[in-house]
C-alpha positions as a printed Julia matrix, in Angstrom:
247×3 Matrix{Float64}:
  20.39   25.2   -16.48
  18.36   23.5   -13.73
  14.75   24.59  -13.48
  13.73   27.27  -11.0
  11.02   25.07   -9.47
  11.59   24.71   -5.7
  12.52   21.09   -4.99
  14.82   18.85   -2.95
  18.25   17.84   -4.14
  18.66   14.1    -4.69
  22.14   13.05   -3.61
  23.6     9.77   -4.84
  26.24    8.68   -2.34
  29.1     6.65   -3.85
  27.04    5.12   -6.67
  28.67    2.07   -8.17
  27.17    1.67  -11.64
  26.76    4.31  -14.31
  23.59    2.59  -15.49
  21.97    3.17  -12.11
  22.95    6.83  -12.09
  21.36    7.23  -15.52
  18.23    5.36  -14.45
  18.01    7.57  -11.36
  18.24   10.69  -13.54
  15.47    9.37  -15.73
  13.3     8.6   -12.69
  13.86   12.1   -11.32
  12.95   13.81  -14.56
   9.81   11.68  -14.9
   8.5    13.61  -11.91
   9.96   17.03  -12.65
  13.08   16.86  -10.46
  16.43   17.99  -11.85
  18.73   18.73   -8.9
  21.09   15.76   -8.84
  24.23   15.61   -6.76
  26.76   12.77   -6.94
  29.56   11.88   -4.53
  32.61    9.88   -5.62
  31.04    7.58   -8.22
  32.99    4.32   -8.35
  33.46    4.29  -12.13
  34.4     7.96  -12.46
  32.66   10.98  -13.95
  31.31   11.74  -16.48
  29.91    8.29  -17.22
  29.02    7.17  -20.72
  26.88    4.35  -19.31
  24.93    6.83  -17.21
  24.28    9.02  -20.25
  23.11    6.04  -22.32
  20.7     4.92  -19.59
  19.37    8.4   -18.87
  17.84    8.64  -22.35
  15.98   11.99  -22.52
  17.11   12.99  -19.03
  20.76   13.4   -19.99
  20.81   17.08  -19.11
  20.43   16.16  -15.42
  23.79   14.43  -15.68
  25.32   17.41  -17.47
  24.12   19.69  -14.67
  24.77   17.28  -11.78
  27.05   18.57   -9.03
  29.98   16.35   -8.1
  31.29   16.13   -4.51
  34.0    14.18   -2.76
  32.13   13.47    0.49
  28.66   13.21    1.98
  29.31   16.18    4.24
  30.29   18.38    1.3
  27.27   17.33   -0.76
  24.81   18.58    1.87
  26.79   21.44    3.38
  24.32   24.07    2.15
  21.18   22.19    3.28
  19.01   22.88    6.31
  17.25   19.49    6.44
  18.39   16.12    5.11
  16.62   12.77    4.74
  18.59    9.52    4.47
  16.98    6.57    2.71
  17.69    3.2     4.28
  15.91   -0.14    4.57
  17.5    -1.16    7.87
  17.32    0.06   11.42
  20.62    1.68   12.39
  20.27    2.02   16.19
  20.22    5.76   15.72
  17.62    7.99   17.36
  15.99    9.8    14.46
  12.49   10.37   13.11
  11.6     7.73   10.52
   9.33    8.71    7.62
   7.64    6.79    4.87
   8.46    8.27    1.44
   4.97    9.8     1.33
   5.3    11.51    4.71
   8.9    12.54    4.03
   8.08   14.32    0.79
   5.05   16.01    2.33
   7.33   17.25    5.1
   9.95   18.29    2.55
   7.36   20.25    0.56
   6.37   22.18    3.69
   9.98   22.93    4.55
  10.9    24.03    1.03
   7.82   26.25    0.85
   9.07   27.9     4.04
  12.44   28.61    2.41
  14.49   25.69    3.67
  16.98   23.85    1.48
  16.37   20.11    1.55
  18.26   17.04    0.32
  17.58   13.31    0.15
  20.48   10.85    0.39
  20.52    7.58   -1.55
  23.17    4.99   -0.8
  25.38    2.84   -3.04
  23.87   -0.25   -4.61
  25.77   -2.93   -2.72
  24.93   -2.08    0.9
  23.2     1.3     1.01
  24.18    4.23    3.19
  26.66    3.75    5.99
  26.08    5.05    9.51
  28.7     7.72    8.85
  26.38    9.06    6.13
  23.17    8.67    8.11
  24.4    10.5    11.2
  24.64   13.63    9.02
  20.92   13.44    8.15
  18.08   14.84   10.22
  15.68   12.01    9.46
  15.41    8.57    7.9
  13.14    7.49    5.04
  12.18    3.83    4.92
   9.98    2.24    2.27
   7.43   -0.21    3.74
   8.58   -3.19    1.69
   8.61   -6.95    2.26
  10.85   -7.41    5.33
  12.17  -10.66    3.88
  13.36   -8.82    0.75
  13.85   -5.19    1.68
  16.63   -4.19   -0.71
  15.63   -1.73   -3.43
  17.59   -0.89   -6.54
  18.98    2.65   -6.42
  16.81    3.86   -9.3
  13.73    2.21   -7.78
  14.23    4.08   -4.53
  14.75    7.34   -6.39
  11.6     6.68   -8.43
   9.46    6.02   -5.35
  10.69    9.14   -3.61
  10.31   11.32   -6.7
   6.78   10.02   -7.21
   5.85   10.94   -3.65
   7.35   14.4    -4.18
   5.11   14.84   -7.21
   2.08   13.68   -5.24
   2.9    16.1    -2.42
   3.26   19.1    -4.72
   1.0    18.5    -7.72
  -2.72   17.82   -7.55
  -3.85   14.91   -9.69
  -7.29   13.46  -10.27
  -7.59   10.09   -8.55
  -9.62    8.84  -11.51
 -10.86   10.35  -14.74
 -12.54    9.09  -17.87
 -11.27    9.89  -21.34
 -14.34   10.53  -23.48
 -12.53   10.04  -26.81
 -14.34   12.7   -28.81
 -17.82   12.17  -27.38
 -19.88   13.33  -24.39
 -21.97   11.64  -21.77
 -25.47   10.78  -22.92
 -28.25   12.91  -21.42
 -31.39   11.51  -19.84
 -33.57   12.15  -22.89
 -31.17   10.1   -25.06
 -31.22    7.23  -22.57
 -35.02    7.41  -22.5
 -35.16    7.19  -26.3
 -32.82    4.2   -26.25
 -34.92    2.44  -23.59
 -38.1     3.05  -25.57
 -36.49    1.76  -28.77
 -35.51   -1.51  -27.08
 -38.87   -1.89  -25.38
 -40.68   -1.49  -28.7
 -38.48   -3.94  -30.57
 -38.59   -6.45  -27.75
 -42.37   -6.1   -27.75
 -42.4    -6.97  -31.46
 -40.21   -9.99  -30.73
 -42.53  -11.24  -27.98
 -39.91  -10.85  -25.28
 -42.24   -9.43  -22.59
 -43.67  -12.76  -21.5
 -45.54  -13.75  -19.41
 -47.78  -10.71  -19.29
 -47.88  -10.44  -15.5
 -44.08  -10.07  -15.41
 -43.77   -7.6   -18.28
 -43.93   -4.46  -16.13
 -41.14   -5.58  -13.78
 -39.02   -6.78  -16.71
 -39.31   -3.35  -18.35
 -38.47   -1.64  -15.07
 -35.35   -3.78  -14.64
 -34.21   -3.04  -18.2
 -34.74    0.69  -17.7
 -32.81    0.49  -14.44
 -29.96   -1.25  -16.28
 -29.76    1.6   -18.82
 -29.63    4.2   -16.05
 -26.83    2.35  -14.25
 -24.6     2.2   -17.29
 -22.18    5.13  -17.85
 -23.25    5.57  -21.47
 -21.81    8.13  -23.85
 -23.65    9.53  -26.86
 -21.48    7.31  -29.07
 -22.51    4.28  -27.01
 -26.19    5.18  -27.4
 -25.86    5.61  -31.15
 -24.1     2.27  -31.44
 -26.78    0.47  -29.4
 -29.51    2.01  -31.57
 -27.59    0.87  -34.66
 -27.15   -2.69  -33.35
 -30.88   -3.01  -32.76
 -31.78   -1.56  -36.16
 -29.41   -3.99  -37.88
 -30.83   -6.95  -35.98
 -34.35   -6.01  -37.0
 -33.27   -5.33  -40.6
 -31.51   -8.69  -40.78
 -34.59  -10.48  -39.43
 -36.83   -8.73  -41.97
 -34.45   -9.63  -44.83
 -34.28  -13.22  -43.72
């Protein structure tokens, strides 16, 4: 059974290749979408090639709804977006995928039923399809090469749906079993290096020693060091000194 998570239906209009249907299913499921609708696929239905390409998203194909026309596929929807790369001389609002999915999220949260139309691989949606949509979605691609593969377009739109409905950290650091070093540990590391560099005669000439030490301490404080990093740097210095003494 499809999930109960509120989401738009992705409608593949007259898809031509089973492989692209399967790739679209996989792209949808990557981002938690599982409401696929298909109208008059060229190579028939069900499609073995679609199943093979879908990999772990095969259940979307099992649960996909099959329709014989664009109008029938969106008959129960209150708002429909049509994806197209070309201007169609039709007066409609035109969204980027990001703005479209943010708008869709707001509408779905308010109880509306939303669908996104994706056209066949060869030429995309026809005007007869687009006139049934409330708005157009256009990806800001290279105007000299604007055509997107069906699955690519589905992937971009599904990604923007995920961004619109799921918070994600813009950047995070995996600490791999350690923690950030605290100031006292950085201080101990700095002192260790200063002492060993003193023994090696590094702080020369004398009138520059203070600024050299300050710069080195500033370097340590700028580095995002973990406790494992600090332990390794202590160990490197100890081994260098031990090797020198043994030599």
